Residue frames as qw, qx, qy, qz and C-alpha x, y, z in Angstrom:
[[0.334, -0.751, 0.501, -0.271, 5.95, 8.51, -3.76],
 [0.358, 0.394, -0.846, 0.045, 8.37, 5.72, -3.00],
 [0.836, -0.340, -0.272, -0.334, 6.44, 2.71, -1.59],
 [0.763, -0.002, -0.508, 0.400, 9.60, 1.38, 0.05],
 [0.117, 0.291, -0.367, 0.875, 9.99, 4.58, 2.10],
 [0.605, -0.354, -0.014, -0.713, 6.40, 4.33, 3.26],
 [0.881, -0.156, -0.446, -0.005, 7.04, 0.72, 4.27],
 [0.505, 0.145, -0.512, 0.680, 9.97, 1.90, 6.41],
 [0.246, -0.326, 0.207, -0.889, 7.77, 4.56, 8.05],
 [0.788, -0.276, -0.266, -0.482, 5.02, 2.00, 8.66],
 [0.777, -0.031, -0.556, 0.292, 7.47, -0.27, 10.37],
 [0.224, 0.217, -0.418, 0.853, 8.57, 2.56, 12.61],
 [0.414, -0.243, 0.104, -0.871, 5.00, 3.46, 13.50],
 [0.663, -0.150, -0.696, -0.233, 3.91, -0.12, 14.12],
 [0.484, -0.231, -0.686, 0.493, 4.67, 0.23, 17.84],
 [0.156, -0.778, -0.468, 0.390, 2.97, 3.59, 18.28],
 [0.262, 0.953, 0.129, 0.075, 3.01, 7.31, 17.36],
 [0.686, -0.139, 0.106, 0.706, 6.33, 8.91, 16.34],
 [0.006, 0.833, 0.064, -0.550, 7.14, 12.64, 16.00],
 [0.630, 0.775, 0.018, -0.053, 7.80, 14.08, 12.55],
 [0.092, 0.835, -0.542, 0.022, 11.46, 14.70, 13.19],
 [0.552, -0.335, 0.760, -0.066, 11.99, 11.20, 14.50],
 [0.805, 0.442, 0.389, -0.077, 10.28, 9.80, 11.40],
 [0.446, 0.862, -0.243, -0.011, 12.70, 11.86, 9.30],
 [0.110, -0.724, 0.675, -0.087, 15.74, 10.70, 11.21],
 [0.543, -0.226, 0.796, -0.144, 14.91, 7.04, 11.93],
 [0.739, 0.378, 0.553, -0.070, 12.87, 5.96, 8.91],
 [0.582, 0.808, 0.076, 0.052, 14.03, 8.30, 6.15],
 [0.776, -0.187, 0.055, 0.599, 17.64, 8.73, 7.43],
 [0.259, 0.828, 0.123, 0.482, 17.54, 12.46, 6.86],
 [0.642, -0.381, -0.257, 0.614, 20.21, 14.51, 8.59],
 [0.262, 0.436, 0.164, 0.845, 19.67, 17.98, 7.21],
 [0.159, -0.178, 0.253, -0.938, 17.91, 21.04, 8.69],
 [0.217, 0.263, 0.842, -0.418, 14.83, 20.23, 10.81],
 [0.473, 0.510, 0.131, -0.706, 12.51, 22.31, 8.56],
 [0.429, 0.421, -0.650, -0.465, 13.66, 20.44, 5.43],
 [0.068, 0.065, -0.990, 0.100, 13.39, 17.07, 7.18],
 [0.334, 0.370, 0.656, -0.566, 9.84, 17.78, 8.40],
 [0.499, 0.517, -0.153, -0.679, 8.82, 19.04, 4.95],
 [0.298, 0.294, -0.856, -0.303, 10.08, 15.79, 3.41],
 [0.109, 0.147, 0.939, -0.292, 7.98, 13.74, 5.81],
 [0.406, 0.503, 0.398, -0.650, 4.86, 15.71, 5.05],
 [0.422, 0.494, -0.479, -0.590, 5.50, 15.49, 1.31],
 [0.193, 0.158, -0.961, -0.122, 5.81, 11.71, 1.57],
 [0.044, -0.259, -0.924, 0.279, 2.88, 10.98, 3.93],
 [0.273, 0.356, 0.303, -0.841, 0.37, 13.81, 3.71],
 [0.596, 0.292, -0.287, -0.691, -2.71, 12.81, 1.77],
 [0.472, 0.072, -0.875, -0.080, -2.17, 9.05, 2.32],
 [0.650, -0.491, -0.077, -0.575, -5.13, 7.99, 4.52],
 [0.874, -0.160, -0.432, 0.155, -3.12, 5.22, 6.14],
 [0.502, -0.009, -0.362, 0.785, -0.93, 7.78, 7.93],
 [0.245, -0.873, -0.363, -0.215, -2.37, 10.28, 10.43],
 [0.425, 0.183, -0.324, 0.825, -0.73, 13.26, 12.13],
 [0.291, -0.782, -0.519, 0.187, -1.94, 15.14, 15.20],
 [0.047, 0.980, 0.053, 0.185, -1.54, 18.82, 16.07],
 [0.502, -0.765, 0.363, 0.176, 1.77, 18.10, 17.84],
 [0.404, 0.678, -0.569, -0.231, 3.26, 16.57, 14.72],
 [0.437, -0.266, 0.852, -0.109, 3.04, 12.95, 15.90],
 [0.559, 0.242, -0.569, -0.553, 2.41, 10.41, 13.16],
 [0.530, -0.091, 0.789, -0.298, 0.46, 7.15, 13.60],
 [0.101, -0.007, -0.879, -0.467, -1.01, 4.36, 11.47],
 [0.691, 0.008, 0.086, -0.718, -4.68, 3.92, 10.76],
 [0.243, -0.219, 0.945, -0.025, -4.88, 0.24, 11.59],
 [0.662, 0.417, 0.495, -0.379, -8.22, -0.14, 9.85],
 [0.609, 0.731, -0.188, -0.244, -6.33, 0.22, 6.57],
 [0.964, 0.069, 0.002, 0.258, -3.77, -2.15, 5.08],
 [0.456, -0.725, 0.255, 0.449, -0.18, -1.33, 5.92],
 [0.468, 0.779, -0.353, -0.224, 2.07, -0.15, 3.07],
 [0.153, 0.548, -0.822, -0.024, 4.23, -2.94, 1.72],
 [0.646, -0.061, 0.691, -0.319, 1.99, -5.76, 2.98],
 [0.061, -0.110, 0.857, 0.500, 2.09, -8.43, 0.24],
 [0.510, -0.032, -0.310, -0.802, -1.14, -8.59, -1.77],
 [0.634, -0.189, -0.724, -0.196, -2.09, -12.18, -0.73],
 [0.401, -0.188, -0.695, 0.566, -1.62, -11.32, 2.96],
 [0.229, -0.101, 0.094, -0.964, -4.02, -8.36, 2.99],
 [0.190, 0.336, 0.880, -0.276, -7.37, -9.40, 4.55],
 [0.218, -0.061, -0.425, -0.876, -10.30, -8.81, 2.16],
 [0.391, 0.357, 0.713, -0.460, -14.08, -8.86, 2.53],
 [0.033, -0.052, -0.691, -0.720, -15.70, -9.64, -0.82],
 [0.300, 0.371, 0.553, -0.683, -19.24, -8.28, -0.91],
 [0.089, -0.211, -0.680, -0.696, -22.26, -8.59, -3.12],
 [0.309, 0.308, 0.545, -0.716, -25.76, -7.20, -2.60],
 [0.031, 0.443, 0.757, 0.478, -29.06, -7.75, -4.38],
 [0.032, 0.248, 0.295, -0.922, -31.40, -4.80, -4.25],
 [0.394, 0.637, 0.598, -0.285, -34.83, -3.45, -5.22],
 [0.510, 0.838, 0.155, 0.117, -33.13, -1.39, -7.94],
 [0.743, 0.245, -0.080, 0.618, -30.00, 0.48, -8.92],
 [0.103, 0.653, -0.055, 0.749, -30.35, 3.69, -7.00],
 [0.495, -0.392, -0.617, 0.469, -29.57, 3.80, -3.30],
 [0.071, -0.075, -0.111, 0.988, -29.80, 7.61, -3.53],
 [0.430, -0.189, -0.373, -0.800, -33.38, 7.16, -4.78],
 [0.635, -0.274, 0.383, -0.612, -34.41, 4.95, -1.89],
 [0.846, 0.134, -0.490, -0.163, -33.76, 1.50, -3.28],
 [0.587, -0.588, 0.468, -0.302, -32.94, -1.04, -0.59],
 [0.127, 0.389, -0.912, -0.039, -30.94, -4.25, -0.12],
 [0.866, -0.076, -0.095, -0.485, -32.79, -7.53, -0.48],
 [0.978, -0.123, -0.044, 0.161, -29.84, -9.87, 0.03],
 [0.004, -0.885, 0.456, -0.095, -26.27, -9.46, 1.30],
 [0.970, -0.074, -0.072, 0.221, -23.21, -11.69, 1.29],
 [0.054, -0.885, 0.457, -0.069, -19.74, -11.04, 2.70],
 [0.979, 0.061, -0.109, 0.163, -17.02, -13.64, 1.87],
 [0.362, -0.851, 0.342, 0.168, -13.71, -13.29, 3.68],
 [0.833, 0.443, -0.220, 0.248, -10.41, -13.86, 1.91],
 [0.473, -0.817, 0.326, -0.037, -7.53, -14.37, 4.37],
 [0.405, -0.531, 0.702, 0.250, -3.96, -15.34, 3.52],
 [0.249, 0.317, -0.720, -0.565, -5.06, -16.31, 0.03],
 [0.039, -0.211, -0.976, 0.031, -7.88, -18.57, 1.27],
 [0.418, -0.328, -0.304, -0.791, -11.60, -18.09, 0.72],
 [0.034, 0.003, 0.834, -0.550, -13.47, -18.56, 4.00],
 [0.107, -0.578, -0.804, -0.086, -17.05, -19.08, 5.07],
 [0.056, 0.167, -0.016, 0.984, -18.95, -15.88, 5.03],
 [0.268, 0.372, 0.538, -0.707, -22.14, -14.10, 5.92],
 [0.131, -0.164, -0.653, -0.728, -25.21, -14.48, 3.70],
 [0.143, 0.436, 0.741, -0.490, -28.81, -13.47, 4.36],
 [0.039, 0.640, 0.571, 0.513, -31.95, -12.35, 2.70],
 [0.130, -0.167, -0.326, 0.921, -32.98, -8.87, 3.85],
 [0.101, 0.749, 0.653, -0.035, -36.48, -7.47, 4.29],
 [0.330, 0.223, 0.135, 0.907, -36.26, -4.14, 2.42],
 [0.046, 0.485, 0.506, -0.712, -39.44, -2.75, 3.84],
 [0.443, 0.525, -0.119, -0.717, -40.82, -2.14, 0.32],
 [0.886, 0.306, 0.323, -0.132, -41.95, -4.21, -2.62],
 [0.423, -0.337, 0.636, 0.551, -39.48, -5.64, -5.14],
 [0.508, 0.511, -0.205, -0.662, -40.28, -4.61, -8.75],
 [0.931, 0.213, 0.244, -0.169, -41.32, -7.51, -11.03],
 [0.673, 0.660, -0.314, 0.116, -38.29, -7.07, -13.34],
 [0.054, -0.635, 0.691, -0.341, -35.91, -7.34, -10.33],
 [0.775, -0.150, 0.525, -0.317, -37.76, -10.45, -9.09],
 [0.893, 0.442, 0.016, -0.081, -37.30, -11.91, -12.55],
 [0.418, 0.729, -0.496, 0.219, -33.57, -11.17, -12.53],
 [0.070, -0.517, 0.732, -0.438, -32.70, -12.34, -9.04],
 [0.564, -0.193, -0.793, -0.128, -35.43, -14.77, -8.25],
 [0.160, -0.164, -0.645, 0.729, -35.95, -12.99, -4.92],
 [0.221, -0.575, -0.584, -0.529, -39.65, -12.33, -4.29],
 [0.323, -0.547, 0.176, -0.752, -41.60, -10.32, -1.84],
 [0.888, -0.351, -0.147, -0.259, -42.75, -13.53, -0.21],
 [0.823, 0.103, -0.375, 0.413, -39.15, -14.71, 0.31],
 [0.300, 0.320, -0.354, 0.826, -38.04, -11.56, 2.13],
 [0.465, -0.645, -0.213, -0.568, -41.21, -11.04, 4.20],
 [0.821, -0.561, -0.106, -0.009, -39.88, -13.07, 7.09],
 [0.722, 0.263, -0.219, 0.602, -36.21, -12.07, 6.62],
 [0.429, -0.595, -0.246, 0.633, -34.37, -9.75, 9.06],
 [0.238, 0.969, 0.059, 0.019, -34.21, -6.06, 8.27],
 [0.607, 0.516, -0.303, 0.523, -30.79, -4.61, 7.56],
 [0.288, -0.724, 0.332, -0.532, -30.89, -2.97, 10.98],
 [0.906, -0.333, 0.200, -0.166, -31.06, -6.45, 12.47],
 [0.926, 0.204, 0.013, 0.319, -28.11, -7.59, 10.37],
 [0.204, 0.924, -0.198, 0.257, -25.97, -4.46, 10.78],
 [0.516, -0.712, 0.473, -0.050, -23.81, -5.74, 13.67],
 [0.862, -0.009, 0.468, 0.197, -22.95, -8.92, 11.73],
 [0.615, 0.723, 0.112, 0.295, -22.13, -6.93, 8.58],
 [0.058, -0.934, 0.302, -0.184, -19.91, -4.51, 10.49],
 [0.693, -0.500, 0.517, 0.046, -18.08, -7.41, 12.14],
 [0.855, 0.259, 0.387, 0.230, -17.57, -9.14, 8.77],
 [0.471, 0.821, 0.018, 0.322, -16.06, -5.96, 7.29],
 [0.408, -0.895, 0.174, 0.042, -13.91, -4.88, 10.22],
 [0.461, -0.629, 0.542, 0.313, -10.19, -4.58, 9.42],
 [0.626, 0.165, 0.676, 0.352, -10.60, -5.75, 5.83],
 [0.049, 0.249, -0.405, -0.878, -10.42, -4.21, 2.41],
 [0.587, 0.444, 0.477, -0.481, -13.91, -3.95, 0.94],
 [0.090, -0.205, 0.774, 0.593, -13.96, -5.73, -2.43],
 [0.600, 0.486, 0.544, -0.329, -16.76, -5.98, -5.00],
 [0.397, 0.215, 0.617, 0.644, -17.27, -6.13, -8.72],
 [0.045, -0.646, -0.282, -0.708, -18.21, -2.53, -9.45],
 [0.426, -0.218, -0.655, 0.584, -17.38, -1.67, -5.89],
 [0.102, -0.068, 0.121, -0.985, -19.09, 1.78, -5.80],
 [0.592, -0.278, -0.475, -0.589, -22.49, 0.10, -6.32],
 [0.711, -0.320, -0.619, 0.100, -22.16, -2.39, -3.48],
 [0.385, -0.128, -0.436, 0.803, -20.40, -0.01, -1.09],
 [0.204, -0.245, -0.101, -0.943, -22.98, 2.70, -1.83],
 [0.678, -0.387, -0.443, -0.440, -25.75, 0.39, -0.70],
 [0.694, -0.241, -0.563, 0.378, -23.89, -1.04, 2.29],
 [0.254, 0.039, -0.278, 0.925, -22.89, 2.44, 3.49],
 [0.376, -0.316, -0.211, -0.845, -26.43, 3.80, 2.99],
 [0.739, -0.382, -0.511, -0.217, -27.95, 0.88, 4.92],
 [0.605, -0.192, -0.508, 0.581, -25.45, 1.16, 7.78],
 [0.052, 0.158, -0.136, 0.977, -26.02, 4.89, 8.08],
 [0.538, -0.344, -0.314, -0.703, -29.76, 4.37, 8.17],
 [0.791, -0.312, -0.526, -0.017, -29.46, 1.56, 10.71],
 [0.705, -0.364, -0.320, 0.518, -26.76, 2.85, 13.07],
 [0.048, -0.993, -0.044, 0.098, -26.10, 6.46, 12.14],
 [0.249, -0.750, 0.552, 0.266, -22.52, 5.53, 11.30],
 [0.926, 0.377, -0.004, 0.030, -20.50, 3.67, 8.67],
 [0.701, -0.410, 0.304, 0.498, -16.84, 2.60, 8.49],
 [0.369, 0.852, -0.241, -0.285, -14.41, 4.00, 5.94],
 [0.829, -0.165, 0.471, 0.252, -12.69, 0.93, 4.58],
 [0.047, -0.460, 0.617, 0.637, -10.29, 0.81, 1.68],
 [0.776, 0.429, 0.271, -0.375, -12.20, -0.11, -1.48],
 [0.186, -0.354, 0.786, 0.471, -10.93, -2.44, -4.21],
 [0.713, 0.441, 0.107, -0.535, -12.85, -3.09, -7.43],
 [0.632, -0.086, 0.725, 0.261, -12.35, -6.29, -9.34],
 [0.558, 0.753, 0.344, 0.058, -13.95, -4.73, -12.42],
 [0.102, 0.964, -0.237, -0.059, -11.34, -1.99, -12.38],
 [0.505, -0.518, 0.663, 0.191, -8.56, -4.49, -11.66],
 [0.730, 0.279, 0.602, 0.166, -9.62, -6.56, -14.62],
 [0.444, 0.885, 0.126, 0.051, -9.59, -3.57, -16.96],
 [0.091, -0.903, 0.415, 0.059, -6.14, -2.53, -15.76],
 [0.495, -0.451, 0.734, 0.112, -4.42, -5.89, -15.57],
 [0.521, 0.203, 0.791, 0.248, -6.04, -7.52, -18.61],
 [0.197, 0.566, -0.034, -0.800, -6.38, -4.71, -21.15],
 [0.134, 0.206, -0.750, -0.614, -6.77, -6.97, -24.15],
 [0.155, 0.368, 0.908, -0.129, -10.07, -8.51, -23.07],
 [0.066, -0.395, -0.506, -0.764, -13.22, -7.26, -24.78],
 [0.531, -0.629, -0.292, -0.487, -15.52, -7.41, -21.76],
 [0.223, 0.304, -0.679, 0.630, -15.00, -7.04, -18.03],
 [0.689, -0.388, -0.018, -0.611, -18.33, -7.96, -16.48],
 [0.563, -0.402, 0.667, -0.277, -18.37, -10.67, -13.83],
 [0.918, 0.250, 0.281, -0.121, -19.47, -13.32, -16.37],
 [0.647, 0.711, -0.254, 0.107, -16.69, -12.39, -18.80],
 [0.015, 0.724, -0.628, 0.284, -13.87, -12.34, -16.23],
 [0.698, -0.259, 0.615, -0.258, -14.91, -15.53, -14.44],
 [0.899, 0.414, 0.122, -0.074, -15.19, -17.23, -17.82],
 [0.403, 0.782, -0.452, 0.149, -11.65, -16.01, -18.67],
 [0.097, -0.540, 0.775, -0.312, -10.25, -17.73, -15.56],
 [0.527, -0.041, -0.834, -0.157, -12.54, -20.78, -15.71],
 [0.083, 0.005, 0.703, -0.706, -14.43, -19.90, -12.49],
 [0.197, -0.469, -0.797, -0.324, -17.98, -21.25, -12.23],
 [0.249, -0.171, 0.249, -0.920, -20.76, -19.07, -10.82],
 [0.203, -0.356, -0.911, 0.043, -23.34, -20.92, -8.85],
 [0.083, -0.784, -0.575, 0.220, -26.66, -19.04, -8.38],
 [0.304, 0.211, 0.202, 0.907, -25.90, -16.08, -10.62],
 [0.206, -0.494, -0.142, -0.833, -27.53, -12.81, -9.45],
 [0.711, -0.640, -0.281, -0.069, -27.79, -14.12, -5.92],
 [0.152, -0.927, 0.301, -0.163, -25.58, -12.46, -3.40],
 [0.685, -0.502, 0.521, 0.084, -23.59, -15.41, -2.12],
 [0.840, 0.303, 0.369, 0.257, -23.08, -17.03, -5.50],
 [0.417, 0.845, -0.018, 0.335, -21.77, -13.75, -6.99],
 [0.307, -0.869, 0.362, -0.138, -19.66, -12.92, -3.93],
 [0.827, -0.281, 0.463, 0.154, -18.04, -16.35, -3.89],
 [0.752, 0.503, 0.258, 0.340, -17.26, -16.09, -7.60],
 [0.155, 0.935, -0.127, 0.294, -15.84, -12.60, -7.09],
 [0.578, -0.707, 0.406, 0.004, -13.66, -13.84, -4.22],
 [0.843, 0.006, 0.441, 0.306, -12.18, -16.53, -6.46],
 [0.511, 0.770, 0.147, 0.352, -11.74, -13.93, -9.22],
 [0.217, -0.944, 0.228, -0.099, -9.91, -11.68, -6.76],
 [0.762, -0.430, 0.434, 0.215, -7.36, -14.40, -6.10],
 [0.743, 0.367, 0.378, 0.413, -6.63, -14.79, -9.79],
 [0.237, 0.911, 0.065, 0.330, -6.34, -11.02, -10.24],
 [0.479, -0.828, 0.288, 0.046, -3.99, -10.72, -7.27],
 [0.793, -0.164, 0.458, 0.367, -1.74, -13.33, -8.77],
 [0.563, 0.647, 0.300, 0.417, -1.86, -11.50, -12.09],
 [0.093, -0.981, 0.080, -0.147, -0.97, -8.24, -10.30],
 [0.657, -0.604, 0.396, 0.217, 2.05, -9.91, -8.66],
 [0.777, 0.164, 0.446, 0.413, 3.20, -11.28, -11.99],
 [0.360, 0.798, 0.202, 0.439, 3.11, -7.74, -13.37],
 [0.456, 0.283, -0.329, 0.777, 5.35, -6.44, -10.58],
 [0.365, -0.596, 0.048, -0.714, 2.80, -5.14, -8.05],
 [0.445, 0.043, -0.826, 0.343, 3.78, -6.58, -4.72],
 [0.060, -0.327, -0.666, 0.668, 1.55, -4.58, -2.39],
 [0.167, 0.734, 0.658, -0.015, -1.85, -2.97, -2.49],
 [0.071, -0.820, -0.030, 0.567, -0.57, 0.59, -2.39],
 [0.162, -0.380, 0.594, 0.690, 1.58, 0.20, -5.49],
 [0.184, 0.368, 0.851, 0.327, -1.31, -1.49, -7.35],
 [0.055, 0.829, 0.510, -0.222, -3.76, 1.26, -6.39],
 [0.132, -0.708, 0.198, 0.665, -1.25, 3.98, -7.37],
 [0.196, -0.140, 0.743, 0.624, -0.71, 2.38, -10.74],
 [0.140, 0.555, 0.803, 0.164, -4.47, 1.91, -11.44],
 [0.007, 0.882, 0.336, -0.329, -5.01, 5.56, -10.62],
 [0.578, 0.720, 0.064, 0.379, -2.20, 6.60, -12.95],
 [0.225, -0.938, 0.232, -0.128, 0.00, 8.02, -10.17],
 [0.660, -0.528, 0.523, 0.111, 2.47, 5.10, -9.77],
 [0.111, -0.413, 0.797, 0.426, 4.82, 2.95, -11.84],
 [0.736, 0.257, -0.285, -0.557, 3.32, 1.14, -14.79],
 [0.956, -0.098, 0.263, -0.091, 3.04, -2.62, -15.09],
 [0.435, -0.417, 0.670, 0.433, 6.03, -4.63, -16.22],
 [0.565, 0.531, -0.317, -0.546, 6.26, -4.87, -20.00]]
């Protein structure tokens, strides 16, 4: 679908809900039969989680998600990294360290970082990889104690991580266990961005991509060091996306999913 049309609809909805026919007339400039105009609105917006419609046919914006057309550098991001007791949150592995680094208006800010008491022992191989030991986390807060701070750090931001499904899976699981609820943020993966925007590279791990852009990683395999490096990587990838003709997050996501226009040649 045409991102520019969605931008026009988003501008119309920015002040509050608008009925389907008014969206058709005012944003899409449709003057035909009402049934055809309404069908065009639903074809354009239905299935896009940023737009919501109630039973009376009134459309509104989900303000927890980035607005269509918002320039990539102006979208607020929360770059997240977790260290864990293992790779399977479905198997009961838990978070041992969490970091959330905000990126606002193209600037990396000060974020949240904390060790987390997982309530279980950390396997020796994981201790060897991260340097995080049972003794280190014994006096750390549980995730339940950190949950309000984590939720506040994520609120209104796109959730970004390198291999985002891993980090989001753990954060979501921990929030559900702690509070019984979890937000539904937009997710953006720097691993996937790297593969899409830089197809000629041989490797796309965090080490390879940060090396490509000359980004140092301090305290590798610790949550804050990896999150900070990923935040800096995100800025490079956003600039690369803009240079390839992707001006907003929606057009980039559509292209990465294979549904939208391809990159500039």
